[in-house]
ChimeraX commands (.cxc) that place a marker at each C-alpha (Angstrom):
marker #1 position -6.18,13.26,-18.12 radius 0.5
marker #1 position -4.14,10.71,-16.13 radius 0.5
marker #1 position -4.17,7.17,-17.54 radius 0.5
marker #1 position -4.48,5.80,-13.85 radius 0.5
marker #1 position -7.61,7.51,-12.60 radius 0.5
marker #1 position -8.46,6.93,-9.16 radius 0.5
marker #1 position -10.97,4.40,-7.92 radius 0.5
marker #1 position -14.62,5.24,-7.46 radius 0.5
marker #1 position -16.83,4.80,-4.49 radius 0.5
marker #1 position -20.34,3.42,-4.92 radius 0.5
marker #1 position -22.02,6.95,-4.92 radius 0.5
marker #1 position -19.38,8.40,-7.26 radius 0.5
marker #1 position -19.79,5.57,-9.66 radius 0.5
marker #1 position -23.64,6.04,-9.43 radius 0.5
marker #1 position -23.14,9.82,-10.20 radius 0.5
marker #1 position -20.74,9.16,-13.06 radius 0.5
marker #1 position -23.20,6.69,-14.67 radius 0.5
marker #1 position -25.79,9.64,-14.70 radius 0.5
marker #1 position -23.19,12.15,-16.16 radius 0.5
marker #1 position -22.25,9.79,-19.01 radius 0.5
marker #1 position -26.03,9.02,-19.76 radius 0.5
marker #1 position -27.64,12.37,-19.15 radius 0.5
marker #1 position -24.64,15.02,-19.36 radius 0.5
marker #1 position -24.18,17.74,-19.15 radius 0.5
marker #1 position -25.61,17.73,-15.89 radius 0.5
marker #1 position -26.11,20.13,-12.96 radius 0.5
marker #1 position -25.96,19.12,-9.26 radius 0.5
marker #1 position -29.88,19.50,-9.23 radius 0.5
marker #1 position -30.20,17.16,-12.20 radius 0.5
marker #1 position -28.03,14.59,-10.56 radius 0.5
marker #1 position -29.64,14.91,-7.06 radius 0.5
marker #1 position -33.31,14.44,-8.83 radius 0.5
marker #1 position -31.93,11.23,-10.68 radius 0.5
marker #1 position -30.04,9.57,-7.86 radius 0.5
marker #1 position -31.70,6.36,-6.65 radius 0.5
marker #1 position -31.19,7.73,-2.91 radius 0.5
marker #1 position -32.27,11.08,-1.57 radius 0.5
marker #1 position -29.33,13.37,-0.93 radius 0.5
marker #1 position -28.94,17.01,-0.32 radius 0.5
marker #1 position -27.86,19.03,-3.04 radius 0.5
marker #1 position -24.66,20.30,-1.10 radius 0.5
marker #1 position -23.61,16.56,-0.81 radius 0.5
marker #1 position -24.13,16.11,-4.56 radius 0.5
marker #1 position -21.99,19.22,-5.18 radius 0.5
marker #1 position -19.32,17.64,-3.11 radius 0.5
marker #1 position -19.51,14.15,-4.93 radius 0.5
marker #1 position -19.04,16.27,-8.26 radius 0.5
marker #1 position -16.26,18.33,-6.82 radius 0.5
marker #1 position -14.46,15.24,-5.92 radius 0.5
marker #1 position -14.99,13.58,-9.39 radius 0.5
marker #1 position -13.52,16.79,-10.90 radius 0.5
marker #1 position -10.60,16.63,-8.46 radius 0.5
marker #1 position -10.11,13.01,-9.44 radius 0.5
marker #1 position -10.22,13.81,-13.19 radius 0.5
marker #1 position -13.61,12.30,-14.23 radius 0.5
marker #1 position -15.62,15.37,-14.94 radius 0.5
marker #1 position -15.00,19.27,-15.67 radius 0.5
marker #1 position -17.33,21.78,-15.50 radius 0.5
marker #1 position -18.52,25.02,-17.23 radius 0.5
marker #1 position -20.34,27.80,-15.58 radius 0.5
marker #1 position -23.84,29.05,-16.85 radius 0.5
marker #1 position -24.91,32.14,-15.00 radius 0.5
marker #1 position -24.28,31.01,-11.37 radius 0.5
marker #1 position -24.66,27.32,-12.05 radius 0.5
marker #1 position -21.99,24.75,-12.55 radius 0.5
marker #1 position -22.69,22.56,-15.47 radius 0.5
marker #1 position -20.66,19.15,-15.33 radius 0.5
marker #1 position -19.38,17.38,-18.34 radius 0.5
marker #1 position -17.64,13.94,-18.41 radius 0.5
marker #1 position -14.03,14.39,-18.91 radius 0.5
marker #1 position -13.69,11.15,-21.30 radius 0.5
marker #1 position -16.43,8.92,-22.66 radius 0.5
marker #1 position -17.38,6.00,-20.59 radius 0.5
marker #1 position -16.22,3.37,-22.98 radius 0.5
marker #1 position -12.48,4.97,-22.89 radius 0.5
marker #1 position -12.41,4.99,-19.05 radius 0.5
marker #1 position -13.83,1.46,-18.96 radius 0.5
marker #1 position -11.19,0.31,-21.41 radius 0.5
marker #1 position -8.40,1.66,-19.32 radius 0.5
marker #1 position -9.91,-0.05,-16.27 radius 0.5
marker #1 position -9.89,-3.34,-18.14 radius 0.5
marker #1 position -6.26,-2.73,-19.21 radius 0.5
marker #1 position -5.27,-2.35,-15.54 radius 0.5
marker #1 position -6.93,-5.79,-14.93 radius 0.5
marker #1 position -5.20,-7.20,-17.87 radius 0.5
marker #1 position -1.91,-6.07,-16.75 radius 0.5
marker #1 position -2.40,-7.03,-13.07 radius 0.5
marker #1 position -3.90,-10.50,-13.46 radius 0.5
marker #1 position -2.72,-11.58,-17.02 radius 0.5
marker #1 position 0.86,-10.05,-17.36 radius 0.5
marker #1 position -0.72,-7.67,-20.13 radius 0.5
marker #1 position -2.31,-10.62,-22.15 radius 0.5
marker #1 position -5.57,-9.48,-23.57 radius 0.5
marker #1 position -5.74,-12.82,-25.39 radius 0.5
marker #1 position -5.82,-14.60,-21.93 radius 0.5
marker #1 position -8.54,-12.48,-20.80 radius 0.5
marker #1 position -10.77,-13.12,-23.80 radius 0.5
marker #1 position -9.88,-16.66,-23.90 radius 0.5
marker #1 position -11.03,-16.87,-20.15 radius 0.5
marker #1 position -14.29,-14.91,-21.03 radius 0.5
marker #1 position -15.25,-17.30,-23.80 radius 0.5
marker #1 position -14.21,-20.39,-21.68 radius 0.5
marker #1 position -16.60,-19.10,-18.78 radius 0.5
marker #1 position -19.36,-18.35,-21.23 radius 0.5
marker #1 position -19.35,-14.60,-20.49 radius 0.5
marker #1 position -19.85,-13.87,-24.18 radius 0.5
marker #1 position -22.67,-15.44,-26.26 radius 0.5
marker #1 position -22.54,-16.17,-29.90 radius 0.5
marker #1 position -23.83,-12.77,-31.11 radius 0.5
marker #1 position -21.11,-11.00,-28.95 radius 0.5
marker #1 position -18.48,-13.28,-30.20 radius 0.5
marker #1 position -19.46,-12.42,-33.88 radius 0.5
marker #1 position -19.50,-8.63,-32.99 radius 0.5
marker #1 position -16.13,-8.84,-31.35 radius 0.5
marker #1 position -14.79,-10.82,-34.48 radius 0.5
marker #1 position -16.30,-8.17,-36.79 radius 0.5
marker #1 position -14.61,-5.33,-34.67 radius 0.5
marker #1 position -11.29,-7.12,-34.64 radius 0.5
marker #1 position -11.61,-7.55,-38.62 radius 0.5
marker #1 position -12.57,-4.01,-39.13 radius 0.5
marker #1 position -9.47,-2.88,-36.88 radius 0.5
marker #1 position -7.17,-5.15,-38.68 radius 0.5
marker #1 position -8.21,-3.73,-41.99 radius 0.5
marker #1 position -7.84,-0.14,-41.00 radius 0.5
marker #1 position -4.44,-0.99,-39.77 radius 0.5
marker #1 position -3.50,-2.63,-43.11 radius 0.5
marker #1 position -2.86,-6.05,-41.32 radius 0.5
marker #1 position -3.34,-8.85,-43.87 radius 0.5
marker #1 position -5.59,-11.95,-42.91 radius 0.5
marker #1 position -3.89,-14.98,-41.42 radius 0.5
marker link #1:1,2 radius 0.2
marker link #1:2,3 radius 0.2
marker link #1:3,4 radius 0.2
marker link #1:4,5 radius 0.2
marker link #1:5,6 radius 0.2
marker link #1:6,7 radius 0.2
marker link #1:7,8 radius 0.2
marker link #1:8,9 radius 0.2
marker link #1:9,10 radius 0.2
marker link #1:10,11 radius 0.2
marker link #1:11,12 radius 0.2
marker link #1:12,13 radius 0.2
marker link #1:13,14 radius 0.2
marker link #1:14,15 radius 0.2
marker link #1:15,16 radius 0.2
marker link #1:16,17 radius 0.2
marker link #1:17,18 radius 0.2
marker link #1:18,19 radius 0.2
marker link #1:19,20 radius 0.2
marker link #1:20,21 radius 0.2
marker link #1:21,22 radius 0.2
marker link #1:22,23 radius 0.2
marker link #1:23,24 radius 0.2
marker link #1:24,25 radius 0.2
marker link #1:25,26 radius 0.2
marker link #1:26,27 radius 0.2
marker link #1:27,28 radius 0.2
marker link #1:28,29 radius 0.2
marker link #1:29,30 radius 0.2
marker link #1:30,31 radius 0.2
marker link #1:31,32 radius 0.2
marker link #1:32,33 radius 0.2
marker link #1:33,34 radius 0.2
marker link #1:34,35 radius 0.2
marker link #1:35,36 radius 0.2
marker link #1:36,37 radius 0.2
marker link #1:37,38 radius 0.2
marker link #1:38,39 radius 0.2
marker link #1:39,40 radius 0.2
marker link #1:40,41 radius 0.2
marker link #1:41,42 radius 0.2
marker link #1:42,43 radius 0.2
marker link #1:43,44 radius 0.2
marker link #1:44,45 radius 0.2
marker link #1:45,46 radius 0.2
marker link #1:46,47 radius 0.2
marker link #1:47,48 radius 0.2
marker link #1:48,49 radius 0.2
marker link #1:49,50 radius 0.2
marker link #1:50,51 radius 0.2
marker link #1:51,52 radius 0.2
marker link #1:52,53 radius 0.2
marker link #1:53,54 radius 0.2
marker link #1:54,55 radius 0.2
marker link #1:55,56 radius 0.2
marker link #1:56,57 radius 0.2
marker link #1:57,58 radius 0.2
marker link #1:58,59 radius 0.2
marker link #1:59,60 radius 0.2
marker link #1:60,61 radius 0.2
marker link #1:61,62 radius 0.2
marker link #1:62,63 radius 0.2
marker link #1:63,64 radius 0.2
marker link #1:64,65 radius 0.2
marker link #1:65,66 radius 0.2
marker link #1:66,67 radius 0.2
marker link #1:67,68 radius 0.2
marker link #1:68,69 radius 0.2
marker link #1:69,70 radius 0.2
marker link #1:70,71 radius 0.2
marker link #1:71,72 radius 0.2
marker link #1:72,73 radius 0.2
marker link #1:73,74 radius 0.2
marker link #1:74,75 radius 0.2
marker link #1:75,76 radius 0.2
marker link #1:76,77 radius 0.2
marker link #1:77,78 radius 0.2
marker link #1:78,79 radius 0.2
marker link #1:79,80 radius 0.2
marker link #1:80,81 radius 0.2
marker link #1:81,82 radius 0.2
marker link #1:82,83 radius 0.2
marker link #1:83,84 radius 0.2
marker link #1:84,85 radius 0.2
marker link #1:85,86 radius 0.2
marker link #1:86,87 radius 0.2
marker link #1:87,88 radius 0.2
marker link #1:88,89 radius 0.2
marker link #1:89,90 radius 0.2
marker link #1:90,91 radius 0.2
marker link #1:91,92 radius 0.2
marker link #1:92,93 radius 0.2
marker link #1:93,94 radius 0.2
marker link #1:94,95 radius 0.2
marker link #1:95,96 radius 0.2
marker link #1:96,97 radius 0.2
marker link #1:97,98 radius 0.2
marker link #1:98,99 radius 0.2
marker link #1:99,100 radius 0.2
marker link #1:100,101 radius 0.2
marker link #1:101,102 radius 0.2
marker link #1:102,103 radius 0.2
marker link #1:103,104 radius 0.2
marker link #1:104,105 radius 0.2
marker link #1:105,106 radius 0.2
marker link #1:106,107 radius 0.2
marker link #1:107,108 radius 0.2
marker link #1:108,109 radius 0.2
marker link #1:109,110 radius 0.2
marker link #1:110,111 radius 0.2
marker link #1:111,112 radius 0.2
marker link #1:112,113 radius 0.2
marker link #1:113,114 radius 0.2
marker link #1:114,115 radius 0.2
marker link #1:115,116 radius 0.2
marker link #1:116,117 radius 0.2
marker link #1:117,118 radius 0.2
marker link #1:118,119 radius 0.2
marker link #1:119,120 radius 0.2
marker link #1:120,121 radius 0.2
marker link #1:121,122 radius 0.2
marker link #1:122,123 radius 0.2
marker link #1:123,124 radius 0.2
marker link #1:124,125 radius 0.2
marker link #1:125,126 radius 0.2
marker link #1:126,127 radius 0.2
marker link #1:127,128 radius 0.2
marker link #1:128,129 radius 0.2
marker link #1:129,130 radius 0.2
view
């Protein structure tokens, strides 16, 4: 899959949230769970566009297309954040994290979880404590 996935429209984003949460899904399942009433043909069109953009792929069960996320939500989100980091902060993730802390976007528990994740990643990579 391309590292630079195309942007998603509001409806595409809503459908992807369903695919990630409930997948694998059919067009009918998506249609039933969407917040707005759409024809199944419209939902199939959206799913086909998502497949063309690289977000989903399908298998066939009888005559029914079953859609699966091409990648986990967290991986797609991480790449989107990386684009923001590259664009606004010249690639400095530290600048983004400090900005999030300064703007109180992370509470104490989230900061502890983040610190624990960093420590685990350092240990896994064999990085010594500073």
